[in-house]
C-alpha positions as CSV (number, residue, x, y, z in Angstrom):
1,M,-32.8,-5.6,70.7
2,N,-31.1,-4.0,67.9
3,T,-32.1,-0.3,67.7
4,K,-30.0,0.6,64.7
5,N,-31.7,1.6,61.5
6,T,-30.9,-1.1,59.1
7,K,-32.5,-1.7,55.9
8,K,-33.5,-5.1,55.1
9,F,-32.3,-6.3,51.8
10,E,-35.3,-6.4,49.5
11,F,-35.3,-8.1,46.2
12,K,-36.5,-5.7,43.6
13,P,-36.9,-7.2,40.1
14,Q,-36.9,-3.8,38.5
15,K,-33.4,-3.0,39.7
16,L,-32.1,-6.4,38.6
17,I,-33.7,-5.8,35.1
18,S,-32.1,-2.3,34.9
19,Y,-28.7,-3.7,35.8
20,G,-29.1,-6.4,33.3
21,I,-30.0,-3.9,30.6
22,W,-27.0,-1.7,31.4
23,L,-24.7,-4.8,31.3
24,L,-26.2,-5.8,27.9
25,I,-25.7,-2.2,26.6
26,I,-22.0,-2.2,27.7
27,I,-21.4,-5.6,26.1
28,L,-23.1,-4.6,22.9
29,G,-21.1,-1.3,22.9
30,F,-17.7,-3.2,23.2
31,S,-18.8,-5.7,20.6
32,T,-19.8,-2.9,18.1
33,A,-16.5,-1.1,18.7
34,Q,-14.5,-4.3,18.1
35,N,-16.5,-5.0,14.9
36,A,-16.0,-1.5,13.6
37,S,-12.3,-1.8,14.3
38,N,-12.2,-5.1,12.3
39,V,-14.1,-3.4,9.4
40,F,-11.7,-0.5,9.2
41,Q,-8.7,-2.9,9.4
42,T,-10.2,-5.0,6.6
43,R,-10.8,-1.9,4.5
44,R,-7.1,-0.9,4.9
45,E,-5.9,-4.3,3.9
46,I,-8.2,-4.3,0.8
47,Q,-6.9,-0.9,-0.2
48,A,-3.3,-2.1,0.2
49,E,-4.0,-5.1,-1.9
50,K,-5.7,-2.9,-4.6
51,D,-2.6,-0.7,-4.6
52,K,-0.4,-3.8,-5.1
53,V,-2.6,-5.0,-8.0
54,A,-2.5,-1.6,-9.7
55,K,1.3,-1.6,-9.3
56,M,1.6,-5.1,-10.7
57,Q,-0.7,-4.2,-13.6
58,A,1.5,-1.2,-14.4
59,Q,4.6,-3.4,-14.3
60,N,2.9,-6.0,-16.5
61,N,2.0,-3.3,-19.0
62,E,5.7,-2.1,-19.0
63,L,6.9,-5.6,-19.5
64,E,4.5,-6.2,-22.4
65,K,5.7,-3.0,-24.0
66,Q,9.3,-4.2,-23.7
67,L,8.4,-7.5,-25.2
68,T,6.7,-6.0,-28.2
69,E,9.7,-3.7,-28.7
70,S,12.2,-6.6,-28.4
71,Q,10.3,-8.4,-31.1
72,S,10.5,-5.6,-33.6
73,A,12.9,-5.6,-36.5
74,T,14.6,-2.4,-35.6
75,F,15.4,-3.7,-32.1
76,I,16.8,-6.9,-33.4
77,E,18.9,-5.0,-35.9
78,K,20.2,-2.7,-33.2
79,Q,21.2,-5.6,-31.0
80,V,23.0,-7.4,-33.8
81,R,24.9,-4.3,-34.6
82,D,25.8,-3.6,-30.9
83,R,26.6,-7.1,-29.8
84,L,28.2,-8.5,-32.9
85,G,29.8,-5.3,-34.2
86,L,28.2,-5.7,-37.6
87,V,27.7,-2.7,-39.9
88,M,25.8,-1.9,-43.1
89,P,27.9,-1.9,-46.3
90,D,28.1,1.9,-46.5
91,E,28.9,2.5,-42.8
92,A,32.3,2.9,-41.1
93,I,33.2,1.9,-37.5
94,V,35.1,4.3,-35.3
95,V,37.1,2.8,-32.5
96,L,38.2,5.2,-29.8
97,P,41.3,4.5,-27.6
98,D,40.9,3.8,-23.8
99,E,40.4,6.7,-21.3
100,D,44.1,6.9,-20.2
101,T,45.2,7.4,-23.8
102,L,42.5,10.0,-24.3
103,R,43.6,11.9,-21.2
104,K,47.2,11.9,-22.4
105,L,46.2,13.3,-25.8
106,A,43.8,15.9,-24.5
107,P,45.1,19.5,-24.0
108,Q,46.2,20.2,-20.4
109,S,44.0,22.7,-18.5
110,I,45.7,25.8,-17.0
111,A,45.4,26.1,-13.2
112,E,43.1,28.8,-12.0
113,N,45.8,30.6,-10.0
114,D,47.7,31.3,-13.2
115,I,44.6,32.9,-14.8
116,L,43.4,35.0,-11.9
117,P,45.2,38.4,-11.4
118,A,47.0,38.9,-8.1
119,P,45.0,40.5,-5.3
120,N,45.4,44.2,-4.6
121,W,47.3,43.8,-1.4
122,E,50.0,41.8,-3.2
123,K,50.2,44.5,-5.8
124,W,50.7,47.2,-3.1
125,E,53.3,45.0,-1.4
126,K,55.3,44.6,-4.6
127,L,55.0,48.4,-5.2
128,F,56.4,49.5,-1.8
129,F,58.6,46.7,-0.7
């Protein structure tokens, strides 16, 4: 006969229930972690969309401000003066020449070497040699 000490497999419902409970706890833990991750991701997306909406509202306000300015009489008068070259009866137009002509007419600047005094070593050299 077999003299070894062998344990016979015994079916214990308590062990099976405890394994089932642990398995259920692990599954619920993973599910909860995944749901929490989804909630945080959704919150980040919502915040990003809120930021976009705020930026677009600021842009919209700026465009509305530009629209009201462009419909004012002073803006229209300025555009007519600038684009068509019209002036009021008592005003005079001053036309400046192009940049090349202005550069030719401007006084020539003196180079820095001519303005700065000679260094001391050059003065000593001139004195003794």
